[in-house]
N, C-alpha and C positions, 0 to 999 in steps of 0.2 A: 223466324226465331233461329239463332246461331247455332251451330252445331258443333260437337265436342266429341275427340274421339281420344279414348285413355288408353295408354299403352306404353310398356316398357323397352320393348323391342319390334322394330321394322326390319324385316327379313328379305333377302331376293328368293328367288323361287329354288335356290339350290339351298337356301337354308343359313347363308352366311348374312350376317349382320350388316344392314345398311344405315342403322340409327339406334344407340342403345342407351339407355340412362341407368346409371347405378348410383344411388344416394344422390350427391350433388354432382357428379361428373357425366356429361353427356359426351359421347362418342361417335363421330361421323365416320362411315366407312370403317372397311378393314384393312388389316397389312397388305400392301401392295396397290391397293385403289387409288385413283387420282381424284381429288374434289374439285369441279371447274362451277365456275360461276358463270350463268347466262350470258351471251354477248351483250352489253349495254346494262348489265346488272352492275352495283357496286357492294361493296362492303364496309361496314363501320363497326367501330367497339373492338376489333381485334388488336390494334395497334400495326406499329411497322416491327419486323423481324431483325432488321438490321441488315438486311441484304438489299441487294440492288440488280436490275436487269442490266447485264453487261452488253455494250455496244461493241461486238466483234471487228468492226472496222476500224482499224486502228488511226488516231487522230495526229497528224504529221503538221499541223498548223494550230495557230491560237484558235479558241474556241470559248462559247459559253455554254455551261454545264446545265442539265436539266436534273431536279431532284427525283432521285429513284432510280438513275442511271449510273451505271459505271463504265469506265472510258480505259482503254487502252492507249498510252500515250506514248508517240514514237519521237524523240528527240535527237535520233542519230545526225539530222541536218541543220539542228540551232536550236536553241531555246525557244521554248512555247510558253505562252501564258494561259491558263485556265482560270475563266471568271467564273466565280461562283453565281448561284440565281441572285436576282433582286428580291429585296422584300420576302426572304425565307420566312416559314413557319416552323414552330417547334416540331420536332420530328422528320423535317426534310433531310435528305442522305444523299451525298455523292461519293462515289468510289473512283480512284485513280490508281492505274496499275502500269511501271514501267515497262515498256513494250519491248525494248531492245536493250536493256542493260545499259543506258547512256544518261542517264539523270546526274550522273556525278561530273559528266563531262559537259553537257549541256542541260542546264538545269530547268525545272518548270516552279514558274512563278503563279502564285494562286491567289489571283485577284479578289480581293473581298468583296467588291462591290456594294461598299456603304456598310456592311455588317463586320462586326469583330472577329477575331481569331484567339480563343482563350482569354478573352477579356481585353485585347490590344488591336489597336487600329492600325493595324500592319498586314502586309502581305508577306505570307509564307513563301519560303522556297524549298524546295523536294530537291534534294541533290545527292542521294543514295541509289546505288545502282540496283536495280530487281524490287525497289520499294514497292509496297502495293499499302493503300492506306485509305480508310473511310472517314469522312467528313458528316457529322451529325450536328443540326443546327439544334440548340439549346434554347436560349432566349436572347432578348435584346443587350444583356450584360456580357454575358462569356460569349456570344456568337456560336461560331463553329467549333466543334470539340473534333481533336482526331482520337480515332478508335484502331484497335487494333492493330497491325502493323505500322506503328507511326514513330519509329526510331530514327527515322532521316528527317523528319520534320521537328520533333520536339525533343530528341537528344540535343545535347550542346553542338551548334555549329557555331564557328568562329570564322570573322573576317580574314580572309585570304586574299594576297596581294604581293604584286611583283613592282619593281623599279626603284632607281635611286641606290644608294649602298644600305643593306640591310643589315642589321645587328639586333642582336637579343639581349633581353634585361630580365631574367626569370621568366616569366609567363607572359611577356611582352614582345614585340617586335618594333624596331623603330627603323623608318626609311628616311635615309638623310638625301637631300639633294643640293648639290652644291652648284649645278648648272641645271639648264632646262631639261626636262623629262616628261615621262608619263607614270602616273602611279596607277596601274591597272588591277582594278578589284575583281577575282574571279569567282569569290563568295562573298556574300554579303551578310552572312553568319544569321544567328537569330537571339531571340531574348535568352534563351539557355546558356548561350556562350557568350558572343559580342557583337553588336550590331553599329558601334560608335569608333570615331578616330577623334584623337587629340591631336593639336597641331601646334604649330610655332611657323609662324610666316614673316619673316626678316626681309626688308628691301634694302636696297643698296644705298650706301652713304653718300652724301653730298661732297663733291671736290672742294678745294681750297683754291682761292685766288692768290694775288701775288701785290706785294705792297702794302703792307699795314692792312691786310685783309683779313676777314672773319672766318671761324673753322667751318666746315662744312657739318650741316646736320646729319644726326643720326637716321639710318634708314628706318619707315615705319616699323613698329613692332606689333604683333598680333598675336595672342596665344589664349588657348582654352585652359581650362581650369586644371585639368589631369583627373578628374575623378573618374573618366572613363577606362582611364589605362594605370592606374594607380602606382603607388610605390615611387613617386619622385615629386619634388617641389617645384610647383610653379612659380613664375613671379606674381608679384601683386599684380599686375595687370591681366593675370588670368583668372582672376577670383570672380566666380560668378558664371563666366563665360561657358555656355556648353560646347560639349564637344558634336562633332558633325556626323549625321548618319551617311552611311554610303550604299550605293548599289553595285552590283555586278557590271560594272562598265568601264573604260578608261577615264583617267583625270588629268588632263595636262597640265604641267607643272611651270611656271615661270617662276626663273631665279634673277633678281636685277641685279647688273651691274652696278659697280661704283661710278660717280661722278667723275671728271676728269679736272685736274688739276691744271691750272694755267699759269704762263708767265707773264701775261697782260689781259686786261678787260676782266670779264667775269667768268667764274668756272662753270660746270654745268651739274645739275640736279642728279642724284642717284636715279636708278629705274626701278619700278615696281616689281614686285612680287607676288604671284596669284597661285592660289591652291582653292578649287572648288569657288564657293560663294566669296572666300577670304582675299581681299586685296590689301596690301600694304603698299603704301606710297612711297617713294625714293625721298632721301633726305635733301633739305634743301641746299641749294649751291650758294657761293657767298659773295658779296661785293668788297672793293677795295678803295685804296684812298686814291680821289680823281681832283686834283687841285681846280679850285672854281665851280664845281658842280653844285648844284643846291644839295639839301639832305635828303629831298624826296628823289633825287635821282636814282635809276637802276643801278647806276655805276657803283653805289656805296650801300646799297640794301641788300640785306641777306634774303634770300629766294624763301617761299613756303615750300613745305613739303611734309613728310611722316613726322621729322622735327626740323626746326626752321634752321637756316644757315646764319651765322653770325653776320653783324654790320660790319663793315669796313670802317677805317678811320675817315671820318667825314671830312668835309671842304675846311679850309681856312677860317679861323676865327682870332680874334683879338686874345693874344696868351693871357693866360691867368684870369681872363673873363668869362663866366660861362661855362667853366671847365665842367659840363658835365657829360656823359654818353648822347651820343644822337640817336634819335628815334628813327633807327635803321635796320632792327631786328628782323629776321625772317619767322614767319608765323609756323608754329606746329600744329600737328593734328588736321593735316589738310590734305584730302577733304575729311571732315570729321566724323568720328565714328565714336561709339561707346563700348568700353573704356578707351580713352585718348592714344592713339597709337603713338604719340611724343610730345615733345614740348617746342617753346619758342628759341629762339637762339639769343645771344647776348647783342648788346648795343656796343658799338665800336665809340671811341673818342674823338671828339673835334680833332682836326688835324693840328689845330693851332695851341692846343691845350697841352703843350710839350711839358716833361719834366725839365729840368735843369739843362740836360745833354740832350734833349730834344727827340722824344720818343713818340712814335705813331703806332697805336694799337687797336687791333681789332676784335670784336667780341667773339666768344666760344659759342660753337655750333650747338644746338641743342639736342640733348638725349631722351632715349624713352622713359628714363627716371628723373630726370629734371631738367631745367632750364639752361642756355648757355649762359657762361659766367661775362662780367665785363672787366675792362680792362683796369689796371690799378694804374694811377699816375706816378707816385713815387712810394717805392721804386717801380721803375717802369716794367709792365708787363702784360701782355694779351690776355684776353678773357679764357678763362679755363674752360673746356669742352663739357657740356652737359651729362651728368653722370647717366649710364647704361644701367640694364637690368640683369637678373641672372637666373637661370631656371637650370633645372638637372634633367630635362625631358630625356637627353641621350644617355642619362643614366651618371654623368657626372655635372658638377656645376660648373656652367660656362656663362660668360658674360656678353650681352649683344648690344647693338645700336646707341654707343657712345658717341657724343658729339666731339668734332676736333675743335682743338684749340686755335685761338686767335693769333696773328703773326702780329709781330713788333717792329717796327722801322727802324730808321736810322738812330745810332745813339751807342753810348758804351755802358757797360756794367748792369743790364738787365738781364734779368732772370729768363729762363727759356720758358717760352706758355706752354703751359700744359694741356695735354689730350685729356679726356675723360677719364674721371678716376676709376672707372671699371677697365679701363686698360683697351678698350675698341677703338677708341677715336684715335687719331692721330695727334701729336704735339704739333703748335705752331712753329713756325720759323722765326730767327732772330737774325737780323743784318749784323755782320755778314755771314755768320754761321752759328750754330748748325741750322740746315734746312728743315723745312716742314716735313712732318712724317705722315706716311698714308694711313688710313683706317685700316683694321684689320679683315682681312680678306673671309669671307662668308661669315661675317660677324656683323655687318652693317654699320661699323664705324665710320665716322667723318672724316674727310682729310683735313691736316692742319693748312693753317693760312700762312702764306708766305711772309716774309720780312720785306725789305727793301729791294727793288730791282735792281739786278735781273734774279734775284731769290723767286724762284717761282710757289705757288701751292702745291699740296699733294692729292692724290687722288683718293676719292672715297673708298672705303672697303666694300665688295659684293654681298650681296645677301645670301639666305638659306631658307629652305622648307624641310621642316622635320614633322612626320607624321607617325605618331603610336598609336598602337592597338593591341587588344590581349588577343593572343592567337591559340592558346591553348589552356 
């Protein structure tokens, strides 16, 4: 038979209460007492109080946290990653405290280990000196939530970086690289501030050849939409293109040079420009007139690239018979990306298809915004360079990646072949003058094709890399 003891108070020999029930409240112990569970015993139903057991041996290297523990983290010697517990349960808690006041210099990355932080699948960064923070796991949707002194984590943190020429436009910073360098990110920000960077990556334009040559192709053009760093108008090529996330690390920057214009033979392709995962291809080189060669000869075919080079004047044909441009244009958007980084060059005229005074015309180089033009027989002119595109990522609208104009060979009374309508591709040459014009420096313009020898083609313009983000 079970026994029952009915009592409202249990006291020790000194008359102090050990247990007391008053109404619906049960009190264990008296002021100054310590209540201890026996070794091996456990409790249920009390819930967690929000405290942790602090490990007083400072952590100086990356480690995996255990629920219920607090850690003093010493980043004096370098950044540290604290990986949260895998498969946490509601109520799990981890505490982190800056041991030496160095979180701003060497950050702590909190590895989510498969769980969200504040509903986002991202790893927070702790970057405020003397920060102390508790992370409590709530559920599978929100994941870990910061409590108490969490201003360094959930206050606004912004991308912080160095490199290139830095300017500001309102709340945004713009880093412009006109030559190779490093975009060095020291703080990757957080969702309350900024975590993404917009970009413009323009490759070098192709060079122009001589002797009725095509114009050089504009450098490949790749741009994000501008949604992450607002207050400017991106080109149509940036529509729907996401900005890039960054981490606290260095990003090497490659700025492609323009292709070389030549006085004989083929010119050279522009060089690639690179930022992070974005590569823009150099503009295509150009072919020139080569008597006796076939239409498929490399001597007269425009080269592929970000935008294709214009085709040179093709080999001889019966005058005024089949006077159509040769199939020798260079292909744009090579290698292919979406949206396209450029367009095809224009085709060159057959060299036998002269105007009455004997013009030989090359096709215009392709541009980021349009294909290269084709020569006009009468009046004689080389093909116009393909149109470039405009963006105001630097704060003011500028045009980039226009194609070079095709050259026009022997003859009189012909107009000067035009560069791209956006002005970044150089105009083609007309024999005996004027000479071909170079593509615009740091705008990725294609070089103009040359007229009759010894007049040479012009150099392509170098590229540029521009990075923009919210910094305050």
